[in-house]
All heavy atoms as a GROMACS GRO file, in nm:
protein
  570
    1MET      N    1   0.514   0.346  -0.284
    1MET     CA    2   0.511   0.302  -0.148
    1MET      C    3   0.652   0.308  -0.090
    1MET      O    4   0.748   0.275  -0.156
    1MET     CB    5   0.460   0.159  -0.142
    1MET     CG    6   0.326   0.150  -0.078
    1MET     SD    7   0.262  -0.014  -0.068
    1MET     CE    8   0.106   0.021  -0.144
    2SER      N    9   0.661   0.347   0.034
    2SER     CA   10   0.791   0.359   0.098
    2SER      C   11   0.833   0.226   0.158
    2SER      O   12   0.757   0.131   0.165
    2SER     CB   13   0.786   0.466   0.208
    2SER     OG   14   0.709   0.418   0.316
    3SER      N   15   0.958   0.220   0.208
    3SER     CA   16   1.007   0.098   0.272
    3SER      C   17   0.941   0.078   0.408
    3SER      O   18   0.958  -0.026   0.470
    3SER     CB   19   1.159   0.104   0.287
    3SER     OG   20   1.193   0.214   0.370
    4GLU      N   21   0.865   0.176   0.454
    4GLU     CA   22   0.793   0.165   0.581
    4GLU      C   23   0.655   0.104   0.563
    4GLU      O   24   0.579   0.093   0.657
    4GLU     CB   25   0.780   0.304   0.645
    4GLU     CG   26   0.913   0.369   0.677
    4GLU     CD   27   0.995   0.285   0.775
    4GLU    OE1   28   0.939   0.237   0.875
    4GLU    OE2   29   1.115   0.267   0.751
    5THR      N   30   0.621   0.066   0.440
    5THR     CA   31   0.489   0.010   0.411
    5THR      C   32   0.502  -0.133   0.363
    5THR      O   33   0.588  -0.164   0.282
    5THR     CB   34   0.418   0.093   0.302
    5THR    OG1   35   0.407   0.227   0.347
    5THR    CG2   36   0.281   0.038   0.271
    6ILE      N   37   0.417  -0.220   0.415
    6ILE     CA   38   0.409  -0.359   0.368
    6ILE      C   39   0.278  -0.371   0.292
    6ILE      O   40   0.172  -0.338   0.344
    6ILE     CB   41   0.409  -0.457   0.487
    6ILE    CG1   42   0.536  -0.444   0.569
    6ILE    CG2   43   0.390  -0.599   0.436
    6ILE    CD1   44   0.532  -0.520   0.699
    7ARG      N   45   0.283  -0.419   0.168
    7ARG     CA   46   0.162  -0.437   0.089
    7ARG      C   47   0.136  -0.587   0.075
    7ARG      O   48   0.222  -0.660   0.027
    7ARG     CB   49   0.175  -0.373  -0.048
    7ARG     CG   50   0.049  -0.386  -0.132
    7ARG     CD   51   0.066  -0.318  -0.266
    7ARG     NE   52  -0.046  -0.342  -0.353
    7ARG     CZ   53  -0.135  -0.251  -0.387
    7ARG    NH1   54  -0.125  -0.129  -0.340
    7ARG    NH2   55  -0.233  -0.281  -0.468
    8VAL      N   56   0.018  -0.630   0.117
    8VAL     CA   57  -0.021  -0.770   0.108
    8VAL      C   58  -0.133  -0.778   0.005
    8VAL      O   59  -0.235  -0.712   0.020
    8VAL     CB   60  -0.071  -0.824   0.245
    8VAL    CG1   61  -0.116  -0.967   0.231
    8VAL    CG2   62   0.036  -0.808   0.351
    9GLU      N   63  -0.112  -0.857  -0.099
    9GLU     CA   64  -0.215  -0.873  -0.203
    9GLU      C   65  -0.267  -1.016  -0.200
    9GLU      O   66  -0.189  -1.110  -0.188
    9GLU     CB   67  -0.158  -0.841  -0.340
    9GLU     CG   68  -0.119  -0.696  -0.354
    9GLU     CD   69  -0.079  -0.658  -0.496
    9GLU    OE1   70  -0.109  -0.735  -0.589
    9GLU    OE2   71  -0.019  -0.551  -0.511
   10ALA      N   72  -0.398  -1.031  -0.209
   10ALA     CA   73  -0.460  -1.163  -0.210
   10ALA      C   74  -0.576  -1.160  -0.308
   10ALA      O   75  -0.632  -1.055  -0.336
   10ALA     CB   76  -0.511  -1.198  -0.071
   11ARG      N   77  -0.608  -1.276  -0.362
   11ARG     CA   78  -0.722  -1.285  -0.454
   11ARG      C   79  -0.800  -1.412  -0.429
   11ARG      O   80  -0.746  -1.511  -0.383
   11ARG     CB   81  -0.677  -1.278  -0.599
   11ARG     CG   82  -0.601  -1.396  -0.650
   11ARG     CD   83  -0.565  -1.389  -0.798
   11ARG     NE   84  -0.504  -1.265  -0.834
   11ARG     CZ   85  -0.540  -1.192  -0.940
   11ARG    NH1   86  -0.633  -1.234  -1.021
   11ARG    NH2   87  -0.481  -1.079  -0.968
   12SER      N   88  -0.927  -1.404  -0.459
   12SER     CA   89  -1.014  -1.519  -0.445
   12SER      C   90  -0.982  -1.620  -0.554
   12SER      O   91  -0.965  -1.583  -0.670
   12SER     CB   92  -1.160  -1.474  -0.456
   12SER     OG   93  -1.245  -1.585  -0.460
   13THR      N   94  -0.975  -1.747  -0.518
   13THR     CA   95  -0.949  -1.852  -0.617
   13THR      C   96  -1.065  -1.951  -0.627
   13THR      O   97  -1.055  -2.049  -0.698
   13THR     CB   98  -0.820  -1.928  -0.584
   13THR    OG1   99  -0.832  -1.986  -0.454
   13THR    CG2  100  -0.699  -1.837  -0.591
   14THR      N  101  -1.172  -1.923  -0.553
   14THR     CA  102  -1.286  -2.014  -0.557
   14THR      C  103  -1.345  -2.019  -0.697
   14THR      O  104  -1.351  -1.919  -0.766
   14THR     CB  105  -1.393  -1.974  -0.452
   14THR    OG1  106  -1.493  -2.073  -0.450
   14THR    CG2  107  -1.455  -1.840  -0.482
   15THR      N  108  -1.385  -2.138  -0.739
   15THR     CA  109  -1.437  -2.155  -0.875
   15THR      C  110  -1.588  -2.142  -0.883
   15THR      O  111  -1.644  -2.139  -0.992
   15THR     CB  112  -1.396  -2.292  -0.932
   15THR    OG1  113  -1.441  -2.393  -0.844
   15THR    CG2  114  -1.245  -2.299  -0.947
   16GLY      N  115  -1.654  -2.136  -0.768
   16GLY     CA  116  -1.799  -2.124  -0.768
   16GLY      C  117  -1.850  -2.092  -0.629
   16GLY      O  118  -1.775  -2.092  -0.532
   17SER      N  119  -1.980  -2.064  -0.622
   17SER     CA  120  -2.042  -2.028  -0.495
   17SER      C  121  -2.192  -2.050  -0.505
   17SER      O  122  -2.251  -2.042  -0.613
   17SER     CB  123  -2.013  -1.881  -0.465
   17SER     OG  124  -2.071  -1.842  -0.344
   18ALA      N  125  -2.254  -2.078  -0.389
   18ALA     CA  126  -2.399  -2.096  -0.384
   18ALA      C  127  -2.466  -1.958  -0.376
   18ALA      O  128  -2.422  -1.872  -0.299
   18ALA     CB  129  -2.438  -2.180  -0.264
   19CYS      N  130  -2.570  -1.939  -0.453
   19CYS     CA  131  -2.645  -1.814  -0.452
   19CYS      C  132  -2.705  -1.792  -0.313
   19CYS      O  133  -2.766  -1.883  -0.256
   19CYS     CB  134  -2.757  -1.819  -0.556
   19CYS     SG  135  -2.865  -1.674  -0.554
   20SER      N  136  -2.689  -1.672  -0.260
   20SER     CA  137  -2.743  -1.642  -0.127
   20SER      C  138  -2.894  -1.620  -0.132
   20SER      O  139  -2.959  -1.612  -0.028
   20SER     CB  140  -2.673  -1.520  -0.069
   20SER     OG  141  -2.687  -1.408  -0.154
   21GLY      N  142  -2.952  -1.613  -0.252
   21GLY     CA  143  -3.096  -1.596  -0.265
   21GLY      C  144  -3.170  -1.729  -0.279
   21GLY      O  145  -3.266  -1.755  -0.206
   22CYS      N  146  -3.124  -1.816  -0.370
   22CYS     CA  147  -3.196  -1.940  -0.397
   22CYS      C  148  -3.115  -2.066  -0.367
   22CYS      O  149  -3.169  -2.176  -0.370
   22CYS     CB  150  -3.243  -1.942  -0.542
   22CYS     SG  151  -3.108  -1.950  -0.663
   23GLY      N  152  -2.986  -2.052  -0.341
   23GLY     CA  153  -2.903  -2.167  -0.307
   23GLY      C  154  -2.843  -2.241  -0.424
   23GLY      O  155  -2.764  -2.334  -0.405
   24ASN      N  156  -2.877  -2.204  -0.549
   24ASN     CA  157  -2.820  -2.271  -0.665
   24ASN      C  158  -2.672  -2.237  -0.680
   24ASN      O  159  -2.630  -2.125  -0.652
   24ASN     CB  160  -2.895  -2.232  -0.793
   24ASN     CG  161  -3.025  -2.307  -0.807
   24ASN    OD1  162  -3.024  -2.427  -0.828
   24ASN    ND2  163  -3.135  -2.237  -0.791
   25TRP      N  164  -2.596  -2.335  -0.726
   25TRP     CA  165  -2.452  -2.320  -0.745
   25TRP      C  166  -2.425  -2.248  -0.877
   25TRP      O  167  -2.490  -2.274  -0.977
   25TRP     CB  168  -2.387  -2.458  -0.747
   25TRP     CG  169  -2.238  -2.453  -0.745
   25TRP    CD1  170  -2.155  -2.472  -0.851
   25TRP    CD2  171  -2.154  -2.427  -0.633
   25TRP    NE1  172  -2.025  -2.459  -0.811
   25TRP    CE2  173  -2.022  -2.432  -0.678
   25TRP    CE3  174  -2.178  -2.400  -0.499
   25TRP    CZ2  175  -1.913  -2.411  -0.593
   25TRP    CZ3  176  -2.070  -2.380  -0.414
   25TRP    CH2  177  -1.940  -2.385  -0.462
   26SER      N  178  -2.326  -2.158  -0.875
   26SER     CA  179  -2.289  -2.087  -0.998
   26SER      C  180  -2.138  -2.083  -1.011
   26SER      O  181  -2.067  -2.065  -0.913
   26SER     CB  182  -2.342  -1.944  -0.996
   26SER     OG  183  -2.301  -1.875  -1.113
   27ILE      N  184  -2.089  -2.103  -1.132
   27ILE     CA  185  -1.947  -2.086  -1.161
   27ILE      C  186  -1.925  -1.962  -1.249
   27ILE      O  187  -1.814  -1.931  -1.286
   27ILE     CB  188  -1.886  -2.211  -1.230
   27ILE    CG1  189  -1.959  -2.243  -1.361
   27ILE    CG2  190  -1.888  -2.329  -1.135
   27ILE    CD1  191  -1.891  -2.349  -1.444
   28ARG      N  192  -2.034  -1.893  -1.280
   28ARG     CA  193  -2.027  -1.776  -1.367
   28ARG      C  194  -1.984  -1.653  -1.285
   28ARG      O  195  -2.056  -1.605  -1.200
   28ARG     CB  196  -2.163  -1.749  -1.431
   28ARG     CG  197  -2.159  -1.635  -1.528
   28ARG     CD  198  -2.290  -1.622  -1.600
   28ARG     NE  199  -2.302  -1.485  -1.645
   28ARG     CZ  200  -2.411  -1.414  -1.638
   28ARG    NH1  201  -2.520  -1.466  -1.589
   28ARG    NH2  202  -2.413  -1.290  -1.679
   29VAL      N  203  -1.864  -1.603  -1.314
   29VAL     CA  204  -1.814  -1.484  -1.245
   29VAL      C  205  -1.873  -1.362  -1.314
   29VAL      O  206  -1.859  -1.344  -1.435
   29VAL     CB  207  -1.660  -1.479  -1.248
   29VAL    CG1  208  -1.609  -1.350  -1.185
   29VAL    CG2  209  -1.601  -1.600  -1.176
   30HIS      N  210  -1.944  -1.280  -1.239
   30HIS     CA  211  -2.005  -1.158  -1.291
   30HIS      C  212  -1.899  -1.050  -1.307
   30HIS      O  213  -1.892  -0.980  -1.407
   30HIS     CB  214  -2.116  -1.112  -1.198
   30HIS     CG  215  -2.177  -0.981  -1.235
   30HIS    ND1  216  -2.129  -0.862  -1.188
   30HIS    CD2  217  -2.282  -0.952  -1.315
   30HIS    CE1  218  -2.202  -0.764  -1.238
   30HIS    NE2  219  -2.296  -0.815  -1.315
   31SER      N  220  -1.815  -1.034  -1.205
   31SER     CA  221  -1.710  -0.932  -1.207
   31SER      C  222  -1.617  -0.955  -1.088
   31SER      O  223  -1.639  -1.045  -1.008
   31SER     CB  224  -1.772  -0.791  -1.198
   31SER     OG  225  -1.845  -0.778  -1.077
   32SER      N  226  -1.516  -0.873  -1.080
   32SER     CA  227  -1.430  -0.873  -0.962
   32SER      C  228  -1.386  -0.730  -0.938
   32SER      O  229  -1.393  -0.646  -1.027
   32SER     CB  230  -1.308  -0.964  -0.982
   32SER     OG  231  -1.221  -0.911  -1.079
   33TYR      N  232  -1.345  -0.702  -0.815
   33TYR     CA  233  -1.299  -0.567  -0.783
   33TYR      C  234  -1.205  -0.573  -0.664
   33TYR      O  235  -1.196  -0.675  -0.596
   33TYR     CB  236  -1.418  -0.475  -0.755
   33TYR     CG  237  -1.502  -0.513  -0.637
   33TYR    CD1  238  -1.478  -0.458  -0.512
   33TYR    CD2  239  -1.606  -0.605  -0.650
   33TYR    CE1  240  -1.555  -0.493  -0.403
   33TYR    CE2  241  -1.684  -0.639  -0.543
   33TYR     CZ  242  -1.658  -0.584  -0.419
   33TYR     OH  243  -1.735  -0.619  -0.312
   34LEU      N  244  -1.135  -0.464  -0.642
   34LEU     CA  245  -1.041  -0.456  -0.531
   34LEU      C  246  -1.108  -0.401  -0.408
   34LEU      O  247  -1.190  -0.309  -0.416
   34LEU     CB  248  -0.922  -0.366  -0.568
   34LEU     CG  249  -0.833  -0.419  -0.679
   34LEU    CD1  250  -0.726  -0.315  -0.713
   34LEU    CD2  251  -0.767  -0.549  -0.640
   35ARG      N  252  -1.072  -0.456  -0.293
   35ARG     CA  253  -1.116  -0.406  -0.163
   35ARG      C  254  -0.992  -0.374  -0.082
   35ARG      O  255  -0.893  -0.444  -0.090
   35ARG     CB  256  -1.195  -0.513  -0.087
   35ARG     CG  257  -1.336  -0.526  -0.127
   35ARG     CD  258  -1.405  -0.616  -0.029
   35ARG     NE  259  -1.547  -0.601  -0.044
   35ARG     CZ  260  -1.636  -0.670   0.022
   35ARG    NH1  261  -1.598  -0.761   0.109
   35ARG    NH2  262  -1.764  -0.651   0.003
   36PHE      N  263  -1.001  -0.268  -0.004
   36PHE     CA  264  -0.891  -0.229   0.082
   36PHE      C  265  -0.943  -0.217   0.225
   36PHE      O  266  -0.983  -0.110   0.269
   36PHE     CB  267  -0.831  -0.095   0.037
   36PHE     CG  268  -0.767  -0.103  -0.098
   36PHE    CD1  269  -0.840  -0.076  -0.213
   36PHE    CD2  270  -0.634  -0.138  -0.112
   36PHE    CE1  271  -0.781  -0.084  -0.338
   36PHE    CE2  272  -0.574  -0.147  -0.236
   36PHE     CZ  273  -0.647  -0.119  -0.350
   37PRO      N  274  -0.947  -0.332   0.299
   37PRO     CA  275  -0.993  -0.325   0.438
   37PRO      C  276  -0.904  -0.229   0.519
   37PRO      O  277  -0.795  -0.194   0.476
   37PRO     CB  278  -0.976  -0.469   0.487
   37PRO     CG  279  -0.973  -0.552   0.364
   37PRO     CD  280  -0.911  -0.466   0.258
   38ALA      N  281  -0.951  -0.192   0.636
   38ALA     CA  282  -0.877  -0.097   0.720
   38ALA      C  283  -0.731  -0.138   0.735
   38ALA      O  284  -0.701  -0.254   0.761
   38ALA     CB  285  -0.944  -0.089   0.856
   39ASP      N  286  -0.644  -0.044   0.714
   39ASP     CA  287  -0.500  -0.069   0.729
   39ASP      C  288  -0.466  -0.090   0.876
   39ASP      O  289  -0.519  -0.022   0.963
   39ASP     CB  290  -0.419   0.049   0.675
   39ASP     CG  291  -0.442   0.070   0.526
   39ASP    OD1  292  -0.488  -0.024   0.460
   39ASP    OD2  293  -0.412   0.179   0.478
   40VAL      N  294  -0.380  -0.187   0.902
   40VAL     CA  295  -0.338  -0.214   1.038
   40VAL      C  296  -0.186  -0.216   1.046
   40VAL      O  297  -0.120  -0.263   0.954
   40VAL     CB  298  -0.394  -0.350   1.088
   40VAL    CG1  299  -0.544  -0.345   1.104
   40VAL    CG2  300  -0.355  -0.462   0.995
   41PRO      N  301  -0.128  -0.162   1.152
   41PRO     CA  302   0.017  -0.162   1.164
   41PRO      C  303   0.071  -0.300   1.203
   41PRO      O  304   0.002  -0.378   1.267
   41PRO     CB  305   0.044  -0.060   1.274
   41PRO     CG  306  -0.080  -0.060   1.356
   41PRO     CD  307  -0.193  -0.092   1.261
   42SER      N  308   0.194  -0.328   1.162
   42SER     CA  309   0.262  -0.452   1.199
   42SER      C  310   0.409  -0.419   1.221
   42SER      O  311   0.475  -0.371   1.129
   42SER     CB  312   0.247  -0.556   1.089
   42SER     OG  313   0.320  -0.672   1.120
   43ALA      N  314   0.457  -0.443   1.341
   43ALA     CA  315   0.597  -0.416   1.376
   43ALA      C  316   0.634  -0.271   1.343
   43ALA      O  317   0.743  -0.244   1.292
   43ALA     CB  318   0.690  -0.515   1.305
   44GLY      N  319   0.540  -0.180   1.367
   44GLY     CA  320   0.568  -0.038   1.344
   44GLY      C  321   0.556   0.007   1.200
   44GLY      O  322   0.579   0.124   1.170
   45ARG      N  323   0.524  -0.082   1.110
   45ARG     CA  324   0.510  -0.046   0.968
   45ARG      C  325   0.364  -0.041   0.929
   45ARG      O  326   0.281  -0.114   0.982
   45ARG     CB  327   0.579  -0.150   0.879
   45ARG     CG  328   0.727  -0.152   0.891
   45ARG     CD  329   0.775  -0.266   0.807
   45ARG     NE  330   0.909  -0.243   0.758
   45ARG     CZ  331   0.978  -0.335   0.696
   45ARG    NH1  332   0.927  -0.454   0.675
   45ARG    NH2  333   1.100  -0.308   0.653
   46ARG      N  334   0.332   0.043   0.833
   46ARG     CA  335   0.197   0.050   0.779
   46ARG      C  336   0.176  -0.071   0.689
   46ARG      O  337   0.261  -0.105   0.608
   46ARG     CB  338   0.182   0.178   0.698
   46ARG     CG  339   0.045   0.198   0.641
   46ARG     CD  340   0.034   0.336   0.576
   46ARG     NE  341  -0.091   0.344   0.506
   46ARG     CZ  342  -0.103   0.356   0.374
   46ARG    NH1  343   0.004   0.368   0.299
   46ARG    NH2  344  -0.221   0.361   0.318
   47VAL      N  345   0.061  -0.138   0.703
   47VAL     CA  346   0.028  -0.255   0.621
   47VAL      C  347  -0.093  -0.221   0.536
   47VAL      O  348  -0.194  -0.175   0.588
   47VAL     CB  349  -0.002  -0.378   0.708
   47VAL    CG1  350  -0.045  -0.496   0.622
   47VAL    CG2  351   0.118  -0.417   0.792
   48VAL      N  352  -0.084  -0.243   0.406
   48VAL     CA  353  -0.196  -0.222   0.315
   48VAL      C  354  -0.240  -0.360   0.266
   48VAL      O  355  -0.162  -0.433   0.207
   48VAL     CB  356  -0.154  -0.134   0.194
   48VAL    CG1  357  -0.270  -0.122   0.096
   48VAL    CG2  358  -0.108   0.002   0.242
   49LEU      N  359  -0.364  -0.396   0.295
   49LEU     CA  360  -0.420  -0.523   0.253
   49LEU      C  361  -0.508  -0.499   0.132
   49LEU      O  362  -0.605  -0.424   0.137
   49LEU     CB  363  -0.502  -0.585   0.367
   49LEU     CG  364  -0.568  -0.719   0.341
   49LEU    CD1  365  -0.464  -0.824   0.304
   49LEU    CD2  366  -0.646  -0.763   0.463
   50CYS      N  367  -0.472  -0.560   0.021
   50CYS     CA  368  -0.543  -0.542  -0.106
   50CYS      C  369  -0.605  -0.676  -0.145
   50CYS      O  370  -0.534  -0.770  -0.175
   50CYS     CB  371  -0.443  -0.495  -0.212
   50CYS     SG  372  -0.509  -0.483  -0.376
   51LEU      N  373  -0.737  -0.686  -0.144
   51LEU     CA  374  -0.808  -0.809  -0.176
   51LEU      C  375  -0.884  -0.796  -0.308
   51LEU      O  376  -0.956  -0.700  -0.329
   51LEU     CB  377  -0.910  -0.842  -0.066
   51LEU     CG  378  -0.859  -0.861   0.075
   51LEU    CD1  379  -0.977  -0.879   0.170
   51LEU    CD2  380  -0.767  -0.980   0.082
   52ARG      N  381  -0.866  -0.894  -0.396
   52ARG     CA  382  -0.949  -0.899  -0.516
   52ARG      C  383  -1.056  -1.004  -0.490
   52ARG      O  384  -1.026  -1.120  -0.468
   52ARG     CB  385  -0.871  -0.935  -0.641
   52ARG     CG  386  -0.965  -0.946  -0.762
   52ARG     CD  387  -0.900  -0.937  -0.896
   52ARG     NE  388  -0.823  -0.819  -0.919
   52ARG     CZ  389  -0.870  -0.703  -0.966
   52ARG    NH1  390  -0.999  -0.689  -0.986
   52ARG    NH2  391  -0.790  -0.602  -0.989
   53VAL      N  392  -1.182  -0.960  -0.489
   53VAL     CA  393  -1.294  -1.050  -0.460
   53VAL      C  394  -1.376  -1.073  -0.587
   53VAL      O  395  -1.377  -0.989  -0.677
   53VAL     CB  396  -1.383  -0.994  -0.347
   53VAL    CG1  397  -1.307  -0.988  -0.216
   53VAL    CG2  398  -1.438  -0.858  -0.382
   54ARG      N  399  -1.440  -1.188  -0.593
   54ARG     CA  400  -1.523  -1.223  -0.709
   54ARG      C  401  -1.670  -1.206  -0.676
   54ARG      O  402  -1.716  -1.241  -0.569
   54ARG     CB  403  -1.501  -1.369  -0.749
   54ARG     CG  404  -1.370  -1.392  -0.813
   54ARG     CD  405  -1.356  -1.537  -0.851
   54ARG     NE  406  -1.234  -1.557  -0.926
   54ARG     CZ  407  -1.192  -1.675  -0.967
   54ARG    NH1  408  -1.262  -1.783  -0.939
   54ARG    NH2  409  -1.081  -1.685  -1.034
   55ARG      N  410  -1.743  -1.151  -0.770
   55ARG     CA  411  -1.888  -1.139  -0.761
   55ARG      C  412  -1.945  -1.240  -0.861
   55ARG      O  413  -1.911  -1.240  -0.978
   55ARG     CB  414  -1.932  -0.997  -0.797
   55ARG     CG  415  -2.081  -0.977  -0.790
   55ARG     CD  416  -2.119  -0.831  -0.802
   55ARG     NE  417  -2.086  -0.756  -0.683
   55ARG     CZ  418  -2.159  -0.756  -0.571
   55ARG    NH1  419  -2.268  -0.828  -0.565
   55ARG    NH2  420  -2.122  -0.685  -0.469
   56PHE      N  421  -2.030  -1.331  -0.812
   56PHE     CA  422  -2.089  -1.434  -0.896
   56PHE      C  423  -2.229  -1.395  -0.942
   56PHE      O  424  -2.295  -1.314  -0.879
   56PHE     CB  425  -2.095  -1.567  -0.820
   56PHE     CG  426  -1.960  -1.631  -0.802
   56PHE    CD1  427  -1.884  -1.605  -0.689
   56PHE    CD2  428  -1.909  -1.715  -0.899
   56PHE    CE1  429  -1.760  -1.662  -0.673
   56PHE    CE2  430  -1.784  -1.772  -0.885
   56PHE     CZ  431  -1.710  -1.745  -0.771
   57ALA      N  432  -2.272  -1.455  -1.053
   57ALA     CA  433  -2.405  -1.429  -1.109
   57ALA      C  434  -2.491  -1.553  -1.092
   57ALA      O  435  -2.446  -1.665  -1.117
   57ALA     CB  436  -2.393  -1.394  -1.257
   58CYS      N  437  -2.616  -1.535  -1.051
   58CYS     CA  438  -2.709  -1.647  -1.032
   58CYS      C  439  -2.753  -1.702  -1.168
   58CYS      O  440  -2.791  -1.624  -1.257
   58CYS     CB  441  -2.830  -1.604  -0.951
   58CYS     SG  442  -2.936  -1.745  -0.909
   59PRO      N  443  -2.751  -1.835  -1.183
   59PRO     CA  444  -2.792  -1.895  -1.311
   59PRO      C  445  -2.944  -1.905  -1.326
   59PRO      O  446  -2.993  -1.940  -1.433
   59PRO     CB  447  -2.729  -2.035  -1.305
   59PRO     CG  448  -2.725  -2.068  -1.160
   59PRO     CD  449  -2.700  -1.936  -1.090
   60VAL      N  450  -3.020  -1.876  -1.220
   60VAL     CA  451  -3.166  -1.890  -1.222
   60VAL      C  452  -3.230  -1.755  -1.252
   60VAL      O  453  -3.221  -1.661  -1.173
   60VAL     CB  454  -3.217  -1.945  -1.086
   60VAL    CG1  455  -3.367  -1.958  -1.088
   60VAL    CG2  456  -3.151  -2.078  -1.054
   61ALA      N  457  -3.294  -1.744  -1.368
   61ALA     CA  458  -3.352  -1.616  -1.412
   61ALA      C  459  -3.459  -1.564  -1.317
   61ALA      O  460  -3.474  -1.443  -1.300
   61ALA     CB  461  -3.410  -1.631  -1.553
   62SER      N  462  -3.532  -1.652  -1.251
   62SER     CA  463  -3.641  -1.609  -1.163
   62SER      C  464  -3.593  -1.570  -1.022
   62SER      O  465  -3.671  -1.521  -0.941
   62SER     CB  466  -3.746  -1.719  -1.151
   62SER     OG  467  -3.688  -1.836  -1.095
   63CYS      N  468  -3.466  -1.590  -0.992
   63CYS     CA  469  -3.412  -1.558  -0.860
   63CYS      C  470  -3.398  -1.407  -0.846
   63CYS      O  471  -3.350  -1.338  -0.935
   63CYS     CB  472  -3.276  -1.624  -0.838
   63CYS     SG  473  -3.201  -1.585  -0.678
   64GLY      N  474  -3.440  -1.355  -0.733
   64GLY     CA  475  -3.431  -1.210  -0.709
   64GLY      C  476  -3.290  -1.163  -0.680
   64GLY      O  477  -3.261  -1.045  -0.689
   65ARG      N  478  -3.203  -1.255  -0.647
   65ARG     CA  479  -3.064  -1.221  -0.616
   65ARG      C  480  -2.984  -1.241  -0.744
   65ARG      O  481  -2.952  -1.352  -0.781
   65ARG     CB  482  -3.014  -1.314  -0.505
   65ARG     CG  483  -2.878  -1.282  -0.457
   65ARG     CD  484  -2.889  -1.165  -0.366
   65ARG     NE  485  -2.758  -1.128  -0.321
   65ARG     CZ  486  -2.739  -1.037  -0.231
   65ARG    NH1  487  -2.842  -0.977  -0.177
   65ARG    NH2  488  -2.619  -1.004  -0.196
   66ARG      N  489  -2.947  -1.136  -0.812
   66ARG     CA  490  -2.878  -1.148  -0.941
   66ARG      C  491  -2.729  -1.175  -0.926
   66ARG      O  492  -2.673  -1.256  -0.998
   66ARG     CB  493  -2.898  -1.021  -1.024
   66ARG     CG  494  -3.045  -0.982  -1.044
   66ARG     CD  495  -3.129  -1.091  -1.103
   66ARG     NE  496  -3.122  -1.083  -1.247
   66ARG     CZ  497  -3.148  -1.182  -1.328
   66ARG    NH1  498  -3.184  -1.298  -1.280
   66ARG    NH2  499  -3.140  -1.168  -1.456
   67THR      N  500  -2.664  -1.106  -0.832
   67THR     CA  501  -2.521  -1.127  -0.808
   67THR      C  502  -2.494  -1.128  -0.658
   67THR      O  503  -2.574  -1.078  -0.580
   67THR     CB  504  -2.435  -1.015  -0.873
   67THR    OG1  505  -2.461  -0.892  -0.808
   67THR    CG2  506  -2.460  -1.004  -1.022
   68TRP      N  507  -2.382  -1.186  -0.619
   68TRP     CA  508  -2.342  -1.191  -0.479
   68TRP      C  509  -2.192  -1.214  -0.470
   68TRP      O  510  -2.128  -1.255  -0.566
   68TRP     CB  511  -2.417  -1.301  -0.404
   68TRP     CG  512  -2.373  -1.438  -0.443
   68TRP    CD1  513  -2.276  -1.514  -0.383
   68TRP    CD2  514  -2.419  -1.515  -0.553
   68TRP    NE1  515  -2.261  -1.633  -0.449
   68TRP    CE2  516  -2.348  -1.637  -0.555
   68TRP    CE3  517  -2.515  -1.495  -0.653
   68TRP    CZ2  518  -2.370  -1.735  -0.650
   68TRP    CZ3  519  -2.535  -1.592  -0.747
   68TRP    CH2  520  -2.464  -1.711  -0.745
   69LEU      N  521  -2.137  -1.188  -0.352
   69LEU     CA  522  -1.995  -1.214  -0.325
   69LEU      C  523  -1.983  -1.349  -0.260
   69LEU      O  524  -2.065  -1.386  -0.176
   69LEU     CB  525  -1.937  -1.109  -0.230
   69LEU     CG  526  -1.932  -0.968  -0.284
   69LEU    CD1  527  -1.884  -0.872  -0.176
   69LEU    CD2  528  -1.840  -0.961  -0.404
   70SER      N  529  -1.882  -1.423  -0.296
   70SER     CA  530  -1.857  -1.551  -0.232
   70SER      C  531  -1.810  -1.526  -0.089
   70SER      O  532  -1.733  -1.435  -0.062
   70SER     CB  533  -1.748  -1.624  -0.310
   70SER     OG  534  -1.713  -1.743  -0.244
   71ARG      N  535  -1.857  -1.606   0.004
   71ARG     CA  536  -1.816  -1.593   0.145
   71ARG      C  537  -1.692  -1.677   0.170
   71ARG      O  538  -1.674  -1.783   0.109
   71ARG     CB  539  -1.928  -1.639   0.237
   71ARG     CG  540  -2.050  -1.553   0.226
   71ARG     CD  541  -2.146  -1.585   0.338
   71ARG     NE  542  -2.269  -1.513   0.321
   71ARG     CZ  543  -2.295  -1.397   0.380
   71ARG    NH1  544  -2.206  -1.342   0.457
   71ARG    NH2  545  -2.409  -1.337   0.360
   72CYS      N  546  -1.610  -1.633   0.261
   72CYS     CA  547  -1.490  -1.707   0.301
   72CYS      C  548  -1.533  -1.834   0.372
   72CYS      O  549  -1.629  -1.836   0.447
   72CYS     CB  550  -1.404  -1.624   0.394
   72CYS     SG  551  -1.334  -1.481   0.313
   73ARG      N  552  -1.457  -1.940   0.349
   73ARG     CA  553  -1.483  -2.067   0.419
   73ARG      C  554  -1.366  -2.095   0.511
   73ARG      O  555  -1.253  -2.062   0.482
   73ARG     CB  556  -1.495  -2.181   0.317
   73ARG     CG  557  -1.620  -2.170   0.234
   73ARG     CD  558  -1.628  -2.283   0.139
   73ARG     NE  559  -1.534  -2.256   0.031
   73ARG     CZ  560  -1.521  -2.331  -0.076
   73ARG    NH1  561  -1.590  -2.440  -0.088
   73ARG    NH2  562  -1.437  -2.301  -0.172
   74ASP      N  563  -1.394  -2.160   0.624
   74ASP     CA  564  -1.288  -2.197   0.719
   74ASP      C  565  -1.214  -2.319   0.670
   74ASP      O  566  -1.262  -2.398   0.600
   74ASP     CB  567  -1.346  -2.226   0.856
   74ASP     CG  568  -1.405  -2.099   0.919
   74ASP    OD1  569  -1.360  -1.990   0.881
   74ASP    OD2  570  -1.494  -2.113   1.004
   0.00000   0.00000   0.00000
């Protein structure tokens, strides 16, 4: 990366999330991966936003929603 680029890295720190299918709470992290939302300029420099998000696994075997991403909270 050049000096003309600003790289911002962030990661999810939430310890659990409610299943979007059945509403049960899960702390079991299924996986995580990197996301690179659209780059936006700041003060004339290129900005790269790198987010590591967590995918959670539903603890209820009968739930049709096996995994989901935790939603941001205000």
